[in-house]
Backbone as a printed PyTorch tensor [residue, N CA C, xyz], in Angstrom:
tensor([[[-40.2720, -65.8810, -89.2820],
         [-39.1760, -65.5880, -88.3560],
         [-38.3250, -66.8340, -88.1490]],

        [[-37.0040, -66.6690, -88.2330],
         [-36.0880, -67.8030, -88.1290],
         [-36.0500, -68.4250, -86.7420]],

        [[-36.0460, -67.5760, -85.7050],
         [-35.8740, -68.0640, -84.3390],
         [-36.9250, -67.4710, -83.4010]],

        [[-37.3860, -68.3190, -82.4720],
         [-38.3680, -67.8800, -81.4850],
         [-37.7140, -67.4300, -80.1860]],

        [[-36.4530, -67.8270, -79.9870],
         [-35.7710, -67.4980, -78.7340],
         [-34.2850, -67.2700, -78.9770]],

        [[-33.7250, -66.3470, -78.2070],
         [-32.2880, -66.1150, -78.2000],
         [-31.7420, -66.4940, -76.8320]],

        [[-30.6510, -67.2530, -76.8300],
         [-29.9700, -67.6370, -75.5920],
         [-28.6360, -66.8980, -75.5910]],

        [[-28.5440, -65.8760, -74.7670],
         [-27.4260, -64.9440, -74.8180],
         [-26.4380, -65.1300, -73.6750]],

        [[-25.1690, -65.0980, -74.0220],
         [-24.1210, -64.9260, -73.0210],
         [-24.2090, -63.4860, -72.5140]],

        [[-23.6430, -63.2060, -71.3470],
         [-23.6630, -61.8410, -70.8080],
         [-22.3230, -61.1290, -70.9950]],

        [[-21.2690, -61.6630, -70.3810],
         [-19.9570, -61.0110, -70.4030],
         [-19.3570, -61.0490, -71.8090]],

        [[-19.0920, -59.8830, -72.3720],
         [-18.4800, -59.8190, -73.6860],
         [-19.4600, -59.9070, -74.8290]],

        [[-20.7380, -60.1220, -74.5200],
         [-21.7740, -60.2110, -75.5480],
         [-22.8150, -59.1140, -75.3660]],

        [[-23.3760, -59.0360, -74.1650],
         [-24.3290, -57.9840, -73.8270],
         [-23.5950, -56.7880, -73.2300]],

        [[-22.6990, -57.0660, -72.3050],
         [-22.0080, -55.9900, -71.5790],
         [-20.5020, -56.1670, -71.6260]],

        [[-19.8120, -55.0410, -71.6240],
         [-18.3560, -55.0420, -71.5770],
         [-17.9260, -55.0920, -70.1140]],

        [[-17.5460, -56.2700, -69.6780],
         [-17.1300, -56.4950, -68.2900],
         [-15.6400, -56.8010, -68.2010]],

        [[-14.9410, -56.6800, -69.3140],
         [-13.5390, -57.0820, -69.3740],
         [-12.6910, -56.3950, -68.3100]],

        [[-12.8300, -55.0770, -68.2010],
         [-12.0080, -54.3320, -67.2510],
         [-12.2370, -54.8020, -65.8230]],

        [[-13.5030, -55.0010, -65.4590],
         [-13.8140, -55.4080, -64.0910],
         [-13.2610, -56.7880, -63.7720]],

        [[-13.3190, -57.7040, -64.7420],
         [-12.8210, -59.0630, -64.5240],
         [-11.3000, -59.0860, -64.4480]],

        [[-10.6570, -58.3990, -65.3860],
         [ -9.1910, -58.3870, -65.4150],
         [ -8.6270, -57.7550, -64.1400]],

        [[ -9.2000, -56.6170, -63.7280],
         [ -8.7250, -55.9480, -62.5180],
         [ -8.9020, -56.8250, -61.2810]],

        [[-10.0450, -57.5130, -61.2050],
         [-10.3020, -58.3640, -60.0350],
         [ -9.4160, -59.5980, -60.0470]],

        [[ -9.2270, -60.1940, -61.2230],
         [ -8.3230, -61.3430, -61.3110],
         [ -6.9070, -60.9400, -60.9210]],

        [[ -6.4590, -59.7910, -61.4020],
         [ -5.1030, -59.3330, -61.0810],
         [ -4.9410, -59.1380, -59.5650]],

        [[ -5.9350, -58.5120, -58.9500],
         [ -5.8800, -58.2430, -57.5120],
         [ -5.8780, -59.5440, -56.7190]],

        [[ -6.6970, -60.4960, -57.1640],
         [ -6.7760, -61.7880, -56.4770],
         [ -5.4910, -62.5850, -56.6500]],

        [[ -4.9740, -62.6180, -57.8630],
         [ -3.7410, -63.3670, -58.1220],
         [ -2.5600, -62.7680, -57.3620]],

        [[ -2.5310, -61.4460, -57.2460],
         [ -1.4690, -60.7790, -56.4870],
         [ -1.5020, -61.2220, -55.0270]],

        [[ -2.7110, -61.4000, -54.5000],
         [ -2.8900, -61.8560, -53.1190],
         [ -2.2350, -63.2180, -52.8960]],

        [[ -2.2610, -64.0570, -53.9600],
         [ -1.6850, -65.3970, -53.8530],
         [ -0.2490, -65.4690, -54.3990]],

        [[  0.3060, -64.3200, -54.7530],
         [  1.6750, -64.2900, -55.2450],
         [  1.8320, -64.6850, -56.6950]],

        [[  0.7340, -64.7140, -57.4420],
         [  0.7810, -65.0300, -58.8790],
         [  0.3960, -63.7850, -59.6740]],

        [[  1.3410, -62.8610, -59.7970],
         [  0.9980, -61.5960, -60.4520],
         [  1.7290, -61.3990, -61.7760]],

        [[  2.1530, -62.5190, -62.4080],
         [  2.9060, -62.4060, -63.6550],
         [  2.0780, -62.7650, -64.8890]],

        [[  0.7720, -63.0030, -64.7480],
         [ -0.0770, -63.3330, -65.8860],
         [ -0.4730, -62.0490, -66.6200]],

        [[ -0.4960, -62.1020, -67.9320],
         [ -0.8280, -60.9240, -68.7340],
         [ -2.3410, -60.7220, -68.8070]],

        [[ -2.7310, -59.4790, -69.0890],
         [ -4.1520, -59.1730, -69.2690],
         [ -4.7300, -60.0140, -70.4030]],

        [[ -3.9430, -60.2210, -71.4510],
         [ -4.4030, -60.9950, -72.6110],
         [ -4.7390, -62.4270, -72.2100]],

        [[ -3.9050, -63.0270, -71.3830],
         [ -4.1550, -64.4030, -70.9580],
         [ -5.3550, -64.5040, -70.0220]],

        [[ -5.6030, -63.4710, -69.2300],
         [ -6.8150, -63.4480, -68.4030],
         [ -8.0370, -63.3450, -69.2960]],

        [[ -7.9760, -62.4650, -70.2880],
         [ -9.1050, -62.2680, -71.2050],
         [ -9.4760, -63.5590, -71.9170]],

        [[ -8.4900, -64.3530, -72.2650],
         [ -8.7560, -65.6140, -72.9680],
         [ -9.5410, -66.6120, -72.1170]],

        [[ -9.4890, -66.4320, -70.7930],
         [-10.1940, -67.3490, -69.8940],
         [-11.6060, -66.8860, -69.5680]],

        [[-11.9360, -65.6360, -69.9400],
         [-13.2750, -65.1130, -69.6480],
         [-14.3130, -65.9470, -70.3940]],

        [[-15.3640, -66.2950, -69.6880],
         [-16.3900, -67.1860, -70.2400],
         [-16.4440, -68.4930, -69.4950]],

        [[-15.3330, -68.8320, -68.8360],
         [-15.3090, -70.0270, -67.9920],
         [-15.7780, -69.6700, -66.5850]],

        [[-16.3290, -70.6220, -65.8380],
         [-16.6130, -70.3850, -64.4250],
         [-15.3240, -70.0280, -63.6830]],

        [[-15.4270, -69.2750, -62.6060],
         [-14.2530, -68.8320, -61.8620],
         [-13.3400, -69.9940, -61.4650]],

        [[-13.9360, -71.0790, -61.0130],
         [-13.1570, -72.2380, -60.5770],
         [-12.2350, -72.7070, -61.6960]],

        [[-12.7950, -72.7950, -62.9160],
         [-12.0170, -73.2570, -64.0590],
         [-10.9940, -72.2110, -64.4960]],

        [[-11.3290, -70.9310, -64.3380],
         [-10.3730, -69.8800, -64.6890],
         [ -9.0990, -70.0270, -63.8640]],

        [[ -9.2580, -70.1680, -62.5580],
         [ -8.0810, -70.2880, -61.6980],
         [ -7.3250, -71.5960, -61.9510]],

        [[ -8.0500, -72.6730, -62.2200],
         [ -7.3970, -73.9550, -62.4970],
         [ -6.5900, -73.9040, -63.7900]],

        [[ -6.9800, -72.9960, -64.7050],
         [ -6.3270, -72.9180, -66.0170],
         [ -5.0900, -72.0310, -66.0250]],

        [[ -4.8130, -71.3630, -64.9190],
         [ -3.6750, -70.4460, -64.8490],
         [ -2.4020, -71.2180, -64.5020]],

        [[ -1.4380, -71.1350, -65.3930],
         [ -0.1670, -71.8370, -65.1900],
         [  0.4930, -71.3950, -63.8790]],

        [[  0.8920, -72.3820, -63.0850],
         [  1.6070, -72.0960, -61.8590],
         [  0.7330, -71.8160, -60.6490]],

        [[ -0.5940, -71.7670, -60.8640],
         [ -1.4680, -71.5030, -59.7240],
         [ -1.7240, -72.8190, -58.9790]],

        [[ -1.5180, -72.8010, -57.6820],
         [ -1.6430, -74.0170, -56.8890],
         [ -3.0980, -74.4610, -56.7750]],

        [[ -3.3400, -75.7200, -57.1000],
         [ -4.7050, -76.2360, -57.1130],
         [ -5.3520, -76.1690, -55.7310]],

        [[ -4.5450, -76.3000, -54.6830],
         [ -5.1220, -76.2670, -53.3340],
         [ -5.6380, -74.8740, -52.9650]],

        [[ -5.2640, -73.8660, -53.7490],
         [ -5.7340, -72.4990, -53.4750],
         [ -6.9500, -72.0840, -54.3050]],

        [[ -7.4160, -72.9730, -55.1730],
         [ -8.4730, -72.5890, -56.1190],
         [ -9.7590, -72.1690, -55.4070]],

        [[-10.2270, -72.9800, -54.4810],
         [-11.4860, -72.6580, -53.7850],
         [-11.3740, -71.3370, -53.0290]],

        [[-10.2610, -71.1410, -52.3700],
         [-10.0630, -69.8970, -51.6330],
         [ -9.9670, -68.7110, -52.5950]],

        [[ -9.3480, -68.9270, -53.7470],
         [ -9.2100, -67.8600, -54.7350],
         [-10.5710, -67.4170, -55.2680]],

        [[-11.4620, -68.3590, -55.4840],
         [-12.8140, -68.0220, -55.9420],
         [-13.5000, -67.1220, -54.9170]],

        [[-13.3640, -67.4670, -53.6470],
         [-13.9760, -66.6500, -52.5940],
         [-13.3340, -65.2670, -52.5170]],

        [[-12.0110, -65.2160, -52.6320],
         [-11.3140, -63.9310, -52.5940],
         [-11.7350, -63.0510, -53.7800]],

        [[-11.8950, -63.6520, -54.9350],
         [-12.3360, -62.9200, -56.1360],
         [-13.7150, -62.3000, -55.9000]],

        [[-14.6330, -63.0970, -55.3700],
         [-15.9930, -62.6140, -55.1450],
         [-16.0250, -61.4600, -54.1440]],

        [[-15.1680, -61.5460, -53.1270],
         [-15.0960, -60.4720, -52.1380],
         [-14.6460, -59.1590, -52.7710]],

        [[-13.7370, -59.2570, -53.7180],
         [-13.1770, -58.0720, -54.3540],
         [-14.0550, -57.5240, -55.4730]],

        [[-14.7640, -58.4000, -56.1640],
         [-15.4100, -58.0100, -57.4160],
         [-16.4460, -56.8960, -57.2550]],

        [[-17.2860, -56.9940, -56.2570],
         [-18.3730, -56.0240, -56.1370],
         [-17.8560, -54.5980, -55.9340]],

        [[-16.6930, -54.4570, -55.3120],
         [-16.1090, -53.1270, -55.1580],
         [-15.4400, -52.6490, -56.4440]],

        [[-14.7440, -53.5700, -57.1010],
         [-13.9900, -53.1970, -58.2980],
         [-14.9070, -52.9380, -59.4910]],

        [[-16.0400, -53.6580, -59.5840],
         [-16.8890, -53.5770, -60.7770],
         [-17.6670, -52.2690, -60.8780]],

        [[-17.7420, -51.4970, -59.8000],
         [-18.5020, -50.2510, -59.8140],
         [-17.9970, -49.3210, -60.9090]],

        [[-18.9290, -48.9010, -61.7640],
         [-18.6400, -47.9530, -62.8550],
         [-17.6890, -48.4960, -63.9170]],

        [[-17.5000, -49.8180, -63.9820],
         [-16.6270, -50.3710, -65.0180],
         [-17.3740, -51.2480, -66.0150]],

        [[-18.6810, -51.4310, -65.8320],
         [-19.4650, -52.3040, -66.7000],
         [-20.4530, -51.4620, -67.5170]],

        [[-20.4120, -51.6230, -68.8340],
         [-21.2950, -50.8690, -69.7280],
         [-21.8760, -51.7890, -70.7960]],

        [[-23.0310, -51.4220, -71.3360],
         [-23.6070, -52.1520, -72.4540],
         [-22.8230, -51.8570, -73.7240]],

        [[-22.7000, -52.8440, -74.5880],
         [-22.1240, -52.6020, -75.9030],
         [-23.1280, -51.8030, -76.7470]],

        [[-22.6190, -51.1280, -77.7570],
         [-23.4510, -50.3000, -78.6290],
         [-24.5840, -51.1210, -79.2420]],

        [[-25.7730, -50.5510, -79.2210],
         [-26.9180, -51.1650, -79.8770],
         [-27.6170, -52.2620, -79.1070]],

        [[-27.1010, -52.6180, -77.9370],
         [-27.6760, -53.7460, -77.1950],
         [-29.0800, -53.4300, -76.6950]],

        [[-29.2480, -52.3330, -75.9940],
         [-30.5440, -52.0470, -75.3810],
         [-31.6430, -51.8710, -76.4190]],

        [[-31.3730, -51.1180, -77.4690],
         [-32.3900, -50.8770, -78.4960],
         [-32.7410, -52.1700, -79.2300]],

        [[-31.7560, -53.0260, -79.4420],
         [-32.0080, -54.3050, -80.1250],
         [-32.8240, -55.2420, -79.2490]],

        [[-32.4670, -55.3290, -77.9730],
         [-33.2320, -56.1690, -77.0490],
         [-34.6800, -55.6960, -76.9680]],

        [[-34.8650, -54.3950, -76.8710],
         [-36.2170, -53.8380, -76.7820],
         [-37.0210, -54.1430, -78.0390]],

        [[-36.3950, -54.0100, -79.1950],
         [-37.0750, -54.2890, -80.4690],
         [-37.5080, -55.7570, -80.5480]],

        [[-36.5890, -56.6760, -80.2560],
         [-36.8970, -58.1000, -80.3390],
         [-37.9220, -58.5190, -79.2860]],

        [[-37.8200, -57.9260, -78.1150],
         [-38.7890, -58.1900, -77.0480],
         [-40.2040, -57.8110, -77.4910]],

        [[-40.3230, -56.6520, -78.1040],
         [-41.6340, -56.1880, -78.5690],
         [-42.1560, -57.0200, -79.7360]],

        [[-41.2520, -57.6730, -80.4590],
         [-41.6380, -58.5480, -81.5650],
         [-42.0540, -59.9380, -81.0730]],

        [[-41.9030, -60.1740, -79.7750],
         [-42.3170, -61.4480, -79.2070],
         [-41.2480, -62.5140, -79.1350]],

        [[-39.9950, -62.1480, -79.4200],
         [-38.8900, -63.1030, -79.2890],
         [-38.5840, -63.3020, -77.8080]],

        [[-38.4480, -64.5560, -77.3920],
         [-38.0980, -64.8330, -76.0040],
         [-36.5930, -64.6330, -75.8190]],

        [[-36.2410, -63.7340, -74.9250],
         [-34.8470, -63.4100, -74.6680],
         [-34.4170, -64.0290, -73.3530]],

        [[-33.3050, -64.7460, -73.3840],
         [-32.8230, -65.4500, -72.1960],
         [-31.3170, -65.2660, -72.0730]],

        [[-30.7880, -65.6090, -70.9080],
         [-29.3460, -65.5450, -70.6720],
         [-28.8490, -66.8900, -70.1520]],

        [[-27.7170, -67.3380, -70.7030],
         [-27.0120, -68.5220, -70.2080],
         [-25.5760, -68.0980, -69.9500]],

        [[-25.1930, -68.0390, -68.6830],
         [-23.9090, -67.4400, -68.3280],
         [-23.1460, -68.2580, -67.3040]],

        [[-21.8320, -68.0740, -67.3010],
         [-20.9800, -68.6620, -66.2640],
         [-20.8600, -67.7370, -65.0620]],

        [[-21.4820, -66.5730, -65.1370],
         [-21.4810, -65.6050, -64.0350],
         [-22.4500, -66.0550, -62.9430]],

        [[-22.1810, -65.6550, -61.7100],
         [-23.0850, -65.9450, -60.6040],
         [-24.3360, -65.0920, -60.6780]],

        [[-25.4160, -65.6020, -60.1140],
         [-26.7110, -64.9200, -60.2050],
         [-26.7190, -63.5630, -59.4950]],

        [[-25.9760, -63.4450, -58.3930],
         [-26.0380, -62.2010, -57.6210],
         [-25.5690, -61.0020, -58.4340]],

        [[-24.4010, -61.1170, -59.0740],
         [-23.9030, -59.9770, -59.8500],
         [-24.6460, -59.8300, -61.1720]],

        [[-25.1020, -60.9330, -61.7610],
         [-25.8610, -60.8240, -63.0110],
         [-27.1280, -60.0120, -62.8050]],

        [[-27.9020, -60.3560, -61.7900],
         [-29.1500, -59.6340, -61.5140],
         [-28.8570, -58.1710, -61.2100]],

        [[-27.7910, -57.9290, -60.4690],
         [-27.3890, -56.5550, -60.1570],
         [-27.1190, -55.7670, -61.4330]],

        [[-26.3580, -56.3440, -62.3590],
         [-26.0190, -55.6490, -63.5950],
         [-27.2460, -55.4340, -64.4810]],

        [[-28.1100, -56.4340, -64.5840],
         [-29.2980, -56.2960, -65.4180],
         [-30.1640, -55.1280, -64.9490]],

        [[-30.2750, -54.9870, -63.6300],
         [-31.0500, -53.8750, -63.0750],
         [-30.3500, -52.5410, -63.3280]],

        [[-29.0470, -52.4840, -63.0480],
         [-28.3130, -51.2330, -63.2010],
         [-28.2490, -50.7700, -64.6580]],

        [[-28.2110, -51.7250, -65.5790],
         [-28.1170, -51.3950, -66.9990],
         [-29.4750, -51.1580, -67.6440]],

        [[-30.5420, -51.3870, -66.8780],
         [-31.8920, -51.1010, -67.3630],
         [-32.4180, -52.0630, -68.4010]],

        [[-32.0120, -53.3490, -68.3290],
         [-32.4700, -54.3120, -69.3310],
         [-33.1260, -55.5500, -68.7120]],

        [[-33.3140, -55.5490, -67.4180],
         [-33.8500, -56.7180, -66.7150],
         [-35.2090, -57.1510, -67.2640]],

        [[-36.0500, -56.1880, -67.6140],
         [-37.4270, -56.4830, -68.0240],
         [-37.5250, -57.2850, -69.3160]],

        [[-36.4800, -57.2800, -70.1200],
         [-36.5420, -57.9160, -71.4320],
         [-36.3680, -59.4290, -71.3800]],

        [[-35.8850, -59.9710, -70.2560],
         [-35.5020, -61.3780, -70.2220],
         [-36.5630, -62.2670, -69.5790]],

        [[-36.8820, -63.3300, -70.2990],
         [-37.8650, -64.3130, -69.8430],
         [-37.2820, -65.2450, -68.8020]],

        [[-35.9980, -65.5930, -68.9760],
         [-35.3730, -66.5730, -68.0770],
         [-33.8690, -66.3560, -68.0910]],

        [[-33.2320, -66.5210, -66.9350],
         [-31.7720, -66.4660, -66.8600],
         [-31.2580, -67.7140, -66.1520]],

        [[-30.1700, -68.2710, -66.6930],
         [-29.5330, -69.4480, -66.0980],
         [-28.0760, -69.1050, -65.8230]],

        [[-27.6240, -69.3940, -64.5980],
         [-26.2920, -68.9850, -64.1530],
         [-25.4480, -70.1940, -63.7630]],

        [[-24.2150, -69.9280, -63.3620],
         [-23.2700, -71.0210, -63.1160],
         [-23.7400, -71.9660, -62.0180]],

        [[-24.4600, -71.4300, -61.0190],
         [-24.8720, -72.2860, -59.9120],
         [-26.0900, -73.1600, -60.2410]],

        [[-26.6420, -72.9800, -61.4300],
         [-27.8570, -73.7190, -61.8120],
         [-27.5730, -75.0630, -62.4680]],

        [[-26.3240, -75.3140, -62.8620],
         [-25.9680, -76.5700, -63.5250],
         [-24.6560, -77.1050, -62.9620]],

        [[-24.4290, -78.4020, -63.1490],
         [-23.1860, -79.0140, -62.6910],
         [-22.0910, -78.9240, -63.7530]],

        [[-22.4750, -79.0780, -65.0080],
         [-21.5110, -79.0280, -66.1020],
         [-21.6380, -77.6830, -66.8230]],

        [[-20.5080, -77.0280, -67.0140],
         [-20.5140, -75.6760, -67.5630],
         [-20.0080, -75.6330, -69.0020]],

        [[-20.0720, -74.4500, -69.5910],
         [-19.6220, -74.2570, -70.9700],
         [-18.2380, -74.8810, -71.1800]],

        [[-18.0480, -75.5560, -72.3180],
         [-18.9270, -75.6850, -73.4830],
         [-19.9460, -76.8210, -73.4190]],

        [[-20.1400, -77.4230, -72.2480],
         [-21.2140, -78.4140, -72.1050],
         [-22.5550, -77.7350, -72.3860]],

        [[-23.5440, -78.4630, -72.8760],
         [-24.8150, -77.8700, -73.2630],
         [-25.8150, -77.6740, -72.1370]],

        [[-25.4530, -78.0570, -70.9170],
         [-26.4210, -78.1340, -69.8210],
         [-27.1790, -76.8370, -69.5630]],

        [[-26.4810, -75.7030, -69.5690],
         [-27.1450, -74.4430, -69.2340],
         [-28.1170, -74.0270, -70.3410]],

        [[-27.7940, -74.3330, -71.6010],
         [-28.7240, -74.0660, -72.7020],
         [-29.9410, -74.9740, -72.5890]],

        [[-29.6990, -76.2410, -72.3010],
         [-30.8120, -77.1830, -72.1440],
         [-31.7630, -76.7400, -71.0420]],

        [[-31.2050, -76.2300, -69.9530],
         [-32.0220, -75.7410, -68.8480],
         [-32.9100, -74.5830, -69.2980]],

        [[-32.3220, -73.6710, -70.0550],
         [-33.0890, -72.5310, -70.5680],
         [-34.2400, -73.0040, -71.4550]],

        [[-33.9370, -73.8690, -72.3980],
         [-34.9540, -74.3090, -73.3600],
         [-36.0850, -75.0820, -72.6790]],

        [[-35.7340, -75.8570, -71.6670],
         [-36.7600, -76.5830, -70.9130],
         [-37.7140, -75.6170, -70.2160]],

        [[-37.1700, -74.5400, -69.6900],
         [-37.9770, -73.5900, -68.9230],
         [-38.8270, -72.6690, -69.7950]],

        [[-38.4050, -72.4300, -71.0220],
         [-39.2050, -71.5550, -71.8980],
         [-39.9880, -72.3450, -72.9340]],

        [[-39.8170, -73.6830, -72.9210],
         [-40.5680, -74.5820, -73.8030],
         [-40.3680, -74.2470, -75.2800]],

        [[-39.0970, -74.1040, -75.6560],
         [-38.7300, -73.8520, -77.0480],
         [-37.8060, -74.9690, -77.5100]],

        [[-38.0050, -75.4710, -78.7330],
         [-37.1530, -76.5350, -79.2550],
         [-35.7910, -75.9800, -79.6480]],

        [[-34.8020, -76.8390, -79.6630],
         [-33.4430, -76.4120, -80.0040],
         [-33.3550, -75.8610, -81.4200]],

        [[-34.2210, -76.3410, -82.3080],
         [-34.2030, -75.8560, -83.6860],
         [-34.6650, -74.4120, -83.8040]],

        [[-35.4200, -73.9370, -82.8220],
         [-35.9980, -72.5880, -82.8790],
         [-35.2530, -71.6080, -81.9790]],

        [[-34.0770, -72.0310, -81.4730],
         [-33.3080, -71.1800, -80.5630],
         [-31.9310, -70.8880, -81.1520]],

        [[-31.4760, -69.6720, -80.9590],
         [-30.1500, -69.2490, -81.4000],
         [-29.3130, -68.8960, -80.1810]],

        [[-28.1320, -69.5040, -80.0630],
         [-27.2230, -69.2390, -78.9490],
         [-26.1730, -68.2280, -79.4010]],

        [[-26.0200, -67.1410, -78.6390],
         [-25.1210, -66.0570, -79.0300],
         [-24.0710, -65.8220, -77.9570]],

        [[-22.8060, -65.6990, -78.3710],
         [-21.7480, -65.4210, -77.4050],
         [-20.4810, -64.9260, -78.0700]],

        [[-19.5230, -64.5290, -77.2450],
         [-18.2870, -63.9240, -77.7500],
         [-17.0760, -64.8310, -77.6310]],

        [[-17.2580, -66.0550, -77.1170],
         [-16.1150, -66.9510, -76.9310],
         [-16.3780, -68.3150, -77.5510]],

        [[-15.2920, -69.0580, -77.7150],
         [-15.4090, -70.4170, -78.2450],
         [-16.2160, -71.3040, -77.2980]],

        [[-16.2350, -70.9530, -76.0110],
         [-17.0090, -71.7350, -75.0460],
         [-18.5090, -71.5480, -75.2790]],

        [[-18.9040, -70.3250, -75.6260],
         [-20.3160, -70.0490, -75.9140],
         [-20.7730, -70.7710, -77.1770]],

        [[-19.9650, -70.6480, -78.2270],
         [-20.3080, -71.3000, -79.4940],
         [-20.3480, -72.8120, -79.3100]],

        [[-19.3570, -73.3460, -78.6000],
         [-19.3350, -74.7790, -78.3410],
         [-20.5470, -75.2380, -77.5640]],

        [[-20.9610, -74.4390, -76.5860],
         [-22.1550, -74.7380, -75.7990],
         [-23.3870, -74.8270, -76.6870]],

        [[-23.5440, -73.8540, -77.5890],
         [-24.6860, -73.8640, -78.4920],
         [-24.6560, -75.0350, -79.4430]],

        [[-23.4910, -75.2870, -80.0260],
         [-23.3640, -76.4050, -80.9580],
         [-23.6190, -77.7370, -80.2530]],

        [[-23.1110, -77.8820, -79.0460],
         [-23.3040, -79.1280, -78.2990],
         [-24.7540, -79.3470, -77.8880]],

        [[-25.5050, -78.2400, -77.7920],
         [-26.9300, -78.3490, -77.4630],
         [-27.7730, -78.6380, -78.6990]],

        [[-27.1430, -78.6370, -79.8740],
         [-27.8800, -78.8950, -81.1090],
         [-28.5850, -77.6760, -81.6580]],

        [[-28.1980, -76.4860, -81.1690],
         [-28.7900, -75.2320, -81.6320],
         [-27.8970, -74.5950, -82.7030]],

        [[-28.4650, -73.6300, -83.4270],
         [-27.6330, -72.7590, -84.2340],
         [-26.9050, -71.8110, -83.2840]],

        [[-25.7200, -71.3670, -83.6950],
         [-24.9270, -70.4970, -82.8360],
         [-24.4760, -69.2580, -83.5980]],

        [[-24.2620, -68.1960, -82.8550],
         [-23.8210, -66.9300, -83.4330],
         [-22.6980, -66.3580, -82.5760]],

        [[-21.5610, -66.0760, -83.1990],
         [-20.4280, -65.4840, -82.5020],
         [-20.3810, -63.9880, -82.7620]],

        [[-20.1000, -63.2070, -81.7190],
         [-19.8960, -61.7690, -81.8760],
         [-18.4010, -61.4920, -81.8010]],

        [[-17.9250, -60.5730, -82.6570],
         [-16.4800, -60.3760, -82.7980],
         [-15.9140, -59.2800, -81.9050]],

        [[-16.7850, -58.5860, -81.1660],
         [-16.3290, -57.4300, -80.3820],
         [-16.0200, -57.7800, -78.9290]],

        [[-16.0700, -59.0690, -78.5780],
         [-15.9050, -59.4820, -77.1890],
         [-14.5010, -59.9390, -76.8470]],

        [[-14.4030, -61.0790, -76.1950],
         [-13.1380, -61.5090, -75.5920],
         [-12.3160, -62.4870, -76.4200]],

        [[-12.8600, -63.0000, -77.5260],
         [-12.0890, -63.8570, -78.4230],
         [-11.9160, -63.1770, -79.7720]],

        [[-10.8340, -63.5010, -80.4440],
         [-10.5800, -62.9340, -81.7700],
         [-11.4290, -63.6480, -82.8200]],

        [[-11.5420, -63.0160, -83.9850],
         [-12.2780, -63.6290, -85.0850],
         [-11.6780, -64.9800, -85.4420]],

        [[-10.3630, -65.0700, -85.4720],
         [ -9.6880, -66.3190, -85.8200],
         [-10.0150, -67.4200, -84.8070]],

        [[-10.0390, -67.0540, -83.5300],
         [-10.3880, -68.0320, -82.4950],
         [-11.8370, -68.4850, -82.6440]],

        [[-12.7170, -67.5340, -82.9050],
         [-14.1380, -67.8560, -83.0330],
         [-14.4080, -68.7790, -84.2110]],

        [[-13.7080, -68.5690, -85.3140],
         [-13.9170, -69.3990, -86.5130],
         [-13.6050, -70.8630, -86.2420]],

        [[-12.6690, -71.1300, -85.3430],
         [-12.3040, -72.5170, -85.0480],
         [-13.4340, -73.2890, -84.3770]],

        [[-14.3990, -72.5630, -83.7920],
         [-15.5070, -73.2290, -83.0860],
         [-16.7250, -73.4420, -83.9770]],

        [[-16.6390, -73.0310, -85.2320],
         [-17.6790, -73.2830, -86.2360],
         [-19.0640, -72.7380, -85.8780]],

        [[-19.1710, -71.4360, -85.6470],
         [-20.5020, -70.8600, -85.4160],
         [-21.3220, -70.8250, -86.7040]],

        [[-22.6290, -70.8750, -86.5770],
         [-23.5080, -70.7660, -87.7460],
         [-23.4300, -69.3770, -88.3540]],

        [[-23.3520, -68.3640, -87.4820],
         [-23.2750, -66.9700, -87.9070],
         [-22.1440, -66.2750, -87.1620]],

        [[-21.6120, -65.2320, -87.7770],
         [-20.6560, -64.3440, -87.1230],
         [-21.1150, -62.9140, -87.3790]],

        [[-21.2160, -62.1020, -86.3140],
         [-21.6420, -60.7130, -86.4780],
         [-20.6360, -59.7750, -85.8120]],

        [[-20.5750, -58.5540, -86.3360],
         [-19.6670, -57.5460, -85.8010],
         [-20.3640, -56.5510, -84.8880]],

        [[-21.6910, -56.4520, -85.0170],
         [-22.4800, -55.5390, -84.2020],
         [-23.7020, -56.2710, -83.6650]],

        [[-24.0900, -55.9400, -82.4310],
         [-25.1950, -56.6470, -81.7870],
         [-26.4890, -56.5140, -82.5750]],

        [[-26.7360, -55.3360, -83.1720],
         [-27.9980, -55.1080, -83.8820],
         [-28.1510, -55.9720, -85.1280]],

        [[-27.0550, -56.5940, -85.5960],
         [-27.1450, -57.4970, -86.7370],
         [-27.9710, -58.7380, -86.4140]],

        [[-28.2320, -58.9680, -85.1330],
         [-29.1010, -60.0960, -84.7500],
         [-30.4990, -59.9580, -85.3320]],

        [[-30.9510, -58.7370, -85.5030],
         [-32.3140, -58.4960, -86.0030],
         [-32.4920, -59.1620, -87.3740]],

        [[-31.5210, -58.9880, -88.2700],
         [-31.6200, -59.5650, -89.6010],
         [-31.6010, -61.0960, -89.5450]],

        [[-30.7880, -61.6420, -88.6470],
         [-30.7230, -63.1000, -88.5170],
         [-32.0460, -63.6590, -88.0130]],

        [[-32.6270, -62.9990, -87.0260],
         [-33.8870, -63.4730, -86.4290],
         [-35.0410, -63.3340, -87.4130]],

        [[-35.0380, -62.2740, -88.1990],
         [-36.1980, -61.9770, -89.0470],
         [-36.1020, -62.4840, -90.4680]],

        [[-34.9210, -62.9390, -90.8910],
         [-34.8050, -63.3360, -92.2950],
         [-35.5580, -64.6390, -92.5660]]])
């Protein structure tokens, strides 16, 4: 077996959360009078912590960033209802790898409260050995800190772990941690964008992970 552990991003890799994030960002930005950003430009920021997302928006006042993060969180739990779904093949693939003894983990820029909520609602919580969220580290993607935290807790070397995600931030995080990385093409970044981050593997379907892990 090639890898003993998978370090997975959540948004855009395991679950399709795009609609919930875009709708909440739009509602929050409208509150602050910044309602001219396109859905495409919001999507490009997915994968970053909320603080960095707001800081990256052209014309958004820096003094409003902290308040915007709080306003977003207040809105998100209402807006996300019935808008988050697993991508095709995710549950069956996770179950298969779990039964094969692969350690499954999550490294995400999402907060722990909504992550745990989604894992339970989507019926996949039992498959994960460890989850690391934005509040667990000081430096976020593409810094390697959250991956390092995961590997320390599951006692797996970087050579035996594969980092999987849908954005250049995920791939960069894996590469910076010294791990092999795998980009998925069905998430929030385009194939062309993903190629610029030099992933070890690129897959179009989640179940293709099985061949990578077992080859």
